[in-house]
N, C-alpha and C positions, 0 to 999 in steps of 0.2 A: 059531566058524565062522572062520575063517581070513580074515585081513582088516587094512587099515594102518588108524592110529590118522591122523586127519585134523590132530591135533600134529604129525605125524612127515612130511606130505603138505608143510607149510608150514614147518619148519624144513630139510629137506632134502634140498637141490640136486638130489642123484644120485637121484634120486626122477625129476626130468623125463625122457621121451622113456617111462617105465616105463611097462608094463599094470598096471592096481592093482587090488582091489577092496575098497572103500572102503563102510560103512555108518552111518548117521543118520537124523535127521528133520529132513523140511522144513522148511526156515522160510518163505521165499519159494518163489512160481512166478508164472513167467509163460512164457507162449508165441503166436508166430506164425502162421503160413501155411508157414515152410520150417522153425523152430527154436526150442527150448524153453532153458529154462532155471532151472533149480532153483536155490536156496541148501540146502547139506544141512549138519548141526553132528549131532557123536556125543559132546558134552560133553565132550573131550578139550581145546578152541581156544574161544578166546572167537571167534574167527575164522569165517565160515563158505566150506563150499567149494563153486565154483561147477559145475553141474553142468548141460554144452551138452549137449544133443538137438538133431541132425540130422534132424532128419523128412525126408525124403528120403535117407537111410540103409534098410538094412535093421534098421537100431534098435527093439523093439515098445516105445511110451513107451502102460505103461497107465493108465486115465486116472484112478484112486485112487494114480495115482503122483504127481500133480499138488496133491493136499488137502493143505491145511497139519493138523501134525501128524501123518500119513505118514511108518513109516519103511521106508527100503530098502536094498538092497545094492546098489550100483552098480560094475559093473567095465568101466575104462577105461582109454584113453592119458593119462597127465596132461603139463598143455603151462602154458605160460607168455602167459595173457592181455595183449596186448600196448598196452591200453589203463592201465594199471594196474601190469603187473611181477607178478601174483601169481597162483597153478598155480591152475590146472583140471582138469576132467576132458570130455575127449569119449568120454562116453558110448557104451560097445559093447553091454553088457546091462543092465536092469535087471527089478530082483524085488523087488516088493511085498513083506515082512513081517508089515505090520502097515496096516491099512486104519482113517484117522479121520475122519467123521461132522462134518458140516457145523457140528455144535455144539461143535464145540473150543474153550473159552475163549479161545483166544488171536489170536481171529479178529484181532480190532484190534492195531496198529502200537504202540502205548501207550497201559497203564492206567495206573488208580493205583495207589501199591501198597496203598491200603486192599484198594482190588476184588481184588490177586492175597493178600494173606491169606487172602481164604473159600477159599482153594484151593491151599493148599502143596505139594497131591500134582502141582500142574500148571504153579506159578510156576517151579520149578528148572528150566523149559525154557527162560524168558527171557536176554537178557542178560545182563538184571541179576543172579540168583540165577545164573547162571551162573557169572559173575567171584564175586559175593561168595561162591560155597562153593567155588570153587575159591581162595579169596584164605584162607580158613580152613584149608584144606588142609596150605595150604603154612605159613600161620604157625605151627598146632598141630604141624607137624614142625618148624619151625625152634623152638618155646620147648623140643621135649624133646631139642638138639640143645643148644644154648646150656648148658644141664644138666651137660647127660652131658659136654659137652668139659673140662667143671670138678669132673670128679667126684664130680658129689650124685648121691644114690642115690635110683632110683623106687620110690615107696611106695605102696602102692595102699590106702587107709585105709580103712574100714568106712560106709556107705551109710547102715546100722540102727541109731540108736545109741540108748544108756541116758541121754547128757547133749547141757545143750544146749549150744553151744559162748560163741556170744553174751551165754546167760542171759538171754537176755529173755523165752524161752516161744512165740517163733512159729514153732513146727516144725508138719509135721503127723505126725497120730498114723498108725502102724502097728497095724493090729491085724487079729487074723484072725475080732473076734465081731462089731464091726460094730452097729449100733444091737441094745438091749436092753432090757426093761425087771428082767432077770430079774436084776441084782445091786440090793444094797439097796446099796450105796456101789462110790463109784470105787474105793477102794483093792480091794473082792472083787470087782470087775471085771476087775480087771490082774492081781490075782491068779490068775484065771484063762487068760488072754490067754496068746499063744504061751509069751512073753518069761518071767512071769510076773513081769512088772513094764512100768511104762509106756515107751514107743519109740518112736522117731519118724524122722524122715527127715532124714538129717547135715547143718545150716549149713555147715559147715566142718570139713573135716578137720584142721586145725590142734591140737587136744589130742591127737593119734592119729598127728600129724608130730611135736610135739614130743619126745615119747617117744622114736622114733625116731630124732631127732635127739641126745639124748641116749647113746644105741649110735652111730652112724654117722657123727654130726657137722652131714656138710651133707645132708641131704633133698630131694626137692619132693615134689605130690604135684599130679596132674593130672585131675581128672575131674567131674562132675555134684554140683553142691552145689543144695536148697533151703530157700525160704522161704515162708512161709507170708502175712506182708503183703499186706494187700492196698492195693501199693501199686498204681494203676493208670497208671502215668507211662511215659513216650519210654525210660526209665532199667531198668526195671523187669522182669522176668519171676521166675514162680516156681522155676522149674527153669532154673538153668543151668553156666555150665562157669567150673572155678575152679585158679586156676595157686597153690600156695603151697608156698610153698621155707621154710624150718627152720632155724635156722646156730647149732650150738655154737658161744660164744667169740667172738660176733658183738656188737657195741652198737649205737646208734640210727645212730652216725654211718656205721657199719661195713653198714646195712643199708642204709641211703639209696642207699651208692655202686655197689653193688648191684645196687640195684632201676633205679637210673640209666643201668648197662651193660647190662645185660636190655634195658630198653626201648628202648635207642639198638641194639642187636640184631637186635631184630626187625623195625622200621622200616626199619633197612638190609635186610635180607637182602628182606623183602616189595618193595621198591621195585628188589633186582635179581634177582628171579624173577618180579615182574610184573610186566613195562613196559605191557602190554598192556591188566592191568587195570585200572593205576592209571589208565594213559591214555585210557578209558574212565570210569573217576570221576571226575576231574577234569574233562572231559567233561559230565559228564550228573549229574554231585549237589555235586561242591564246585567252584566254579574258586578256585583256588591251591593243591591239597591236595599235589602234588609240590614247591612252595618250603617251603608251612608243614612239610613230613614233612624236610626239607632242613634247616630249621632245626634241630630237634628234634637230629637226627642231630652239625650241628654245634657246635652248642651248649650251655653249663653248664647245667645247670636251676638254678632260683631258691629259696633255702629259708628262708621266714619263719616265723618264730615266730607260734605262732597270737595270741597279746597284740596284737602289730603287725600283724597283716592284722587284727583286729577293729577301732583305732585306725584304718586308711587305711581299713577301710569306711564307719564314721562320717563322716570327710570327706569322703565321695564325694560328686558332687554330683547322685547319682540316689535318688528317692524306691522304696526296696526294700519289695517286696509282704510279707516280715518282716522288722520293726525287726531290727538290730542290737543286740545289748550282748554284752561277756564274759558266758562261762558260756554261750551258745548257742550249739545244735546249726546249724552252718552249713549254708546251704540249696545250691541249684545256683543262682539267680540270683547265691548269695554268689561261689560258687565259679567260676563262670563271667568276673562281673567281675572277678578278680583276675587269670586265669590270662591273659583277653583286653585289658582295659581298663588292668588298672594295669601288669603286667611281660611281657604281651604271650608268656609260652612255658609252660614247664609248672615246675610250683613245686610243691613240698615242704612241705608247712604240719607245721611241731612244735609238740610241746609243749601238747596240748589239757589245758583244764581235766579234775581225773579223773571230776566225775560223768558226764560223758555220751559217755566213752569204757567200753573190755568188763574186768572183773575183772581179767583177767590179765595187765595192762599194769602197765610196771614204774614204781614214785611217782618222781615230782622228790624231790630235796631241802627242795625249796621247799614242799609236802605238799600243793599246788593241783593240780599236773598229771601228766600223764603224761610218759613218754617216746616218745611214739607220733607219727605221721605218718601224712597222705593224699598219695598225688600226684595235682597236680590238672590235667588238660590243659583249651589251648582248646576252645568245642565239644562237652563231653562231659560237663564237671567232674573226679569222684572216676574215677581206676581203679584205684586200690591204693589198698590200708587195711594198715599195718602197726605193726609195734612194735618195742619191747625188751618182752622178757617179762618179771614179775617174778618172779627168782629166790629171795628169799626169803623162806622158808617163814612166817613169824608175819604180815607183809605181805601175803601170798597169801589167808591163810586171815582177818584181817579184812578183805581188800576186799572176800572172798564174804559176810562172813556183816553188813557194812555193808549188801548187795544182797538177805539171807535165803534165801539159796541150801541146797541139801542136800546138807550137807559131804560123804555118804556114796555119791551119786551122779559125785564127782570124787575119789574114792580114790589113786586111781592117777594122775591128774593131778597131788596133792600130793604124795604119796608121790617124785613127782624131785623136791623143793626140801628134800629128805632124806637119799638115796644121794648125793654129789658133785652137788651143784650148781651150775650154770657160769652165767654172762654167755648171755644168747642172742637171738637176734630171727628177724622172722619177718616175710611180706607174705601178703596174697592177691590176686591179681592178677586183675580177671571180664576174663574172656577176651574175650568178648563184644562190653565195652568197649572195650578196644585195638582190635579189630577197624571199631567203627564209626571211631574216631578216626583209623582208616590212609584209609577208604573215602568216608568223610564221609555214609555211610547214619545220616539221624536218631532211628532208630526201632530198638530193640534186637531188634523182634520179626523184624525185617527182616536180623539177621543169626544167628539160628540158625531151626535147619528148621525144628524142631513149634515155636511159643512156645508156653509154658501161662502165660495169665493170669488171674487174678480174673473168675469166671466163664467161660472159655472152652480147650474143651479138644476134640480131634479125634485 
């Protein structure tokens, strides 16, 4: 049906005085003997448009039109509210498109985020999730624009894979057989399965991304990844979105420069394009959010060696839940202390012990560490993990054999080191985590449409 988006009503002053048709859902309703006020929202803006109904006129106000959650089509003249200077519509005709019963779940003005997670089909109508998913849309477009403007090729890597990028085995299995007692062994089971071998959902598009980078120089992927870790934390979901550039002829310092530039670009665009949402998050979820983001854009990130970070943590006047020693995998409490207490800004941690990092990372000359980096940010912890990739054929094989990996599953990947190998690097940005950082939302379940977590799917 022909109608005007509410976003345009708020933005275009030329519409004042015109008669328009708008559509939306009733957010609030109040009425007196002579007048009724309905607040309408159609999802195109965080702002609600006030509909004024003069009960002494010929306008018919259906009883169902005042019920929260009902959907309406309203025709009327756009005027400016003298009290607040915002546009509103004096209704001339109201049509109820969809009625809403009294058990509509959003009757209360404020509801806990935990409660709203139990109704993902309805929570998107609240101001909070209206703002979250609009920001998510803007940031996704911004990421594509960043890479496209810089000559990267967008590559769609497979979601079903026969190899585990991380080498950790925490993958969801893909099978057409399911539970069965008809097979004597795992080998016999998979031989009879759809692909004739074990398959799973991809934890990352990196391995295939490297293949593409060896032909096209600079590529990126942007899509879902799946991890079967039973990590029931505020930072983990089983299905998440991943931004993964892979760059040929790039070493670790080049990668760090690109990652910092990308993060600043994303945040700057978000601040410019979503001022209403940013203000909302600042008021409701994180005081000082605007200033935090401005500091990120305007200042250089810190670069800290893992070994130096361990020493700083050991000297900290804090009793950590997890003890700190060289060679440990840093926990969220360590990452946040580094960013929030020591440096008070984003930090690239570099040169991790090789034993706690993936097989594909370039081994440093010291024989103990790899040319890896994690970008840690205040309030969230790690949002980027990356490295220079191991370009040496023999060293890559040695790392895989030390982990007992099946070389046959990675034959294509290994072969890249034989056919014109070059220094190359890449990283993965957790899309939900950068959204959390920019909005102040504390739980990853609240920045993804339908969160998939341990024991929970709908």
